[in-house]
Every structure is written in structure tokens, then in C-alpha cells.
C-alpha positions in Angstrom: 0.1 13.4 -14.4 -0.1 10.8 -11.7 1.5 8.9 -8.3 4.5 6.8 -9.5 5.3 4.4 -6.6 8.9 3.8 -5.1 10.8 1.8 -3.0 11.2 3.9 0.1 14.9 2.2 1.4 16.3 2.0 -2.2 18.2 4.7 -4.2 20.7 7.6 -4.2 21.1 8.9 -0.2 21.1 12.5 -0.6 19.7 13.1 2.5 22.2 11.5 4.9 21.3 10.9 8.2 20.5 14.0 9.5 17.1 15.4 10.0 16.1 18.0 7.1 13.3 20.5 6.8 11.4 19.6 3.9 12.1 22.6 1.8 15.8 21.5 2.2 15.1 18.2 0.8 13.1 19.9 -1.9 16.6 21.7 -2.7 18.5 18.5 -2.3 16.1 16.4 -4.6 16.3 19.4 -7.1 20.1 19.7 -7.1 20.0 15.6 -7.6 18.1 16.0 -10.9 20.1 19.2 -12.0 23.4 17.0 -11.6 22.4 14.5 -14.6 22.3 17.7 -16.8 18.5 18.0 -16.8 17.3 21.5 -17.4 15.1 22.1 -14.5 14.9 25.6 -14.4 11.1 25.6 -14.8 10.5 22.5 -12.2 9.7 22.7 -8.8 9.9 20.2 -6.0 7.7 19.8 -2.7 8.3 17.2 -0.2 5.8 16.1 2.4 7.6 13.5 4.0 7.9 10.2 1.4 6.1 12.3 -1.2 7.9 14.4 -3.9 5.6 16.7 -5.9 6.7 17.7 -9.2 5.0 20.8 -10.6 6.6 23.1 -13.8 7.3 22.3 -17.2 9.9 20.3 -19.2 10.5 20.4 -22.9 10.2 16.7 -23.7 8.3 13.7 -22.3 11.5 11.8 -22.6 13.3 14.0 -20.4 9.8 14.2 -18.0 9.9 10.4 -17.3 13.9 10.8 -16.4 13.4 13.3 -14.0 10.7 11.5 -12.2 12.7 8.2 -12.2 15.6 10.3 -10.8 13.7 12.2 -8.0 12.1 9.0 -7.1 15.2 7.0 -6.7 16.1 8.7 -3.4 16.3 6.8 -0.4 13.5 8.2 1.6 11.2 8.9 -1.1 8.2 6.3 -1.9 6.1 8.1 -4.1 6.4 11.2 -6.9 3.0 13.0 -7.4 3.7 14.2 -11.2 2.4 17.2 -12.9 4.9 18.4 -15.1 3.9 20.1 -18.1 5.5 18.8 -21.6 6.0 21.8 -23.5 7.0 20.9 -27.0 9.1 23.3 -28.7 8.4 22.3 -32.2 4.5 21.9 -32.1 4.6 20.3 -36.0 6.7 17.2 -34.8 4.5 14.5 -33.2 4.4 14.0 -29.8 6.5 11.0 -28.1 4.6 8.1 -26.7 4.2 7.5 -22.7 6.7 5.4 -21.3 6.0 2.7 -18.9 7.9 2.3 -15.5 9.4 -1.0 -14.2 10.9 -1.6 -10.8 13.7 -3.7 -10.7 13.6 -6.8 -8.6 16.2 -9.2 -6.8 18.4 -10.8 -9.3 17.0 -8.5 -12.2 19.8 -7.5 -15.2 18.7 -5.2 -18.2 18.6 -8.0 -20.6 16.6 -10.3 -18.6 14.4 -7.0 -18.2 14.3 -6.6 -21.8 13.4 -10.3 -22.6 10.4 -9.8 -20.1 9.1 -6.3 -21.4 10.0 -6.8 -25.0 10.2 -10.5 -25.7 14.4 -10.1 -26.9 17.0 -9.9 -24.5 19.3 -8.5 -26.9 17.3 -5.1 -26.6 18.8 -3.9 -22.9 20.5 -1.0 -25.0 17.4 0.3 -25.4 16.5 0.3 -21.7 20.0 1.5 -21.0 19.8 4.5 -23.4 16.3 5.4 -21.9 17.9 6.2 -18.6 21.1 7.8 -19.2 22.6 9.7 -17.6 20.9 8.2 -14.4 22.5 4.8 -15.4 26.2 4.9 -16.5 26.7 1.0 -16.7 24.5 -1.4 -17.6 25.3 -3.7 -15.0 24.8 -1.4 -12.5 21.2 -1.3 -11.3 19.6 -2.4 -8.2 16.4 -3.7 -6.5 13.9 -1.0 -6.0 15.3 1.0 -8.8 12.6 2.3 -11.3 13.5 2.6 -14.6 12.2 4.2 -17.8 10.8 1.5 -20.4 10.6 3.3 -23.8 8.2 1.7 -26.4 9.9 0.0 -29.4 8.8 1.9 -32.4 
């Protein structure tokens, strides 16, 4: 749980140009997250100006992180407040470790990021896989986008 910062003027432009009520924005964000195939049936979204608050529950830590970055990588959103709870359907399985986040800077590409965080540029597919389906091509990232950086096991 916590606050995750995003670049306000970067990301998907789902609100278009017309002014919208906070409830409409919340529904647009929920629909945007849903289109990537995430189960958001137990997720609630609230919008207060540039801040999105996520409450409810999700099935895995991995999906939680992906939902957070998908909701935050929207133009006009600068903060996501995370109150999502992970419900592990198999209590005997060890919980997934928390993952860190990385904000893409101008001139970044996945292998450069992999070199910085893992010390090995060839590990960029790990980052790419952790950010699917939000990322469809490892060459299509943009400054301000927030990515999930999974730990190497």
C-alpha cells in the first residue's frame, strides 16, 4: 500500500479534451485497465483531480503491480494511491516478492534499463514480460511511463 508518483502529462490519453466528472474518469480508468485483460471485478477506482485511489482486491501481486502502473500511466494522472489487497487463492504458495517501479527517462530503452537495474542488458525480456500486456513491443516505451521491475530470482 502507498502512493506511487507518475508524470502527469505522459501516458494514454483516455479522457480526451472534454472536461469530465470524477466518476466518469474513474469508469474510464477502470475500462482502460480492463481492456488489458485484468480481472477488475473486485477493484474500485476513485479519482480526485490528478490522484487515483485503487481499493478492493486482486488475485496476485504481479497483477496488482500491473494494474497500478496501467492506472497511473494515463495522461492527467500524477499519483496512484494503492489500497489493493492481494488474495492468494493458494495459501500454501509463497507470496510473490514486492516489485519495484521505474520511471522511463528520455533516451531509455529496455536493455539500458536492464543494465542499470540488473547489471545485464540482456535481461531486458524480464522487464518486457513483467509489463505485458501494457507493453506490446519492447521498443515502444516513452519518457514518463512507469514500468514494473521484477526481482531476479
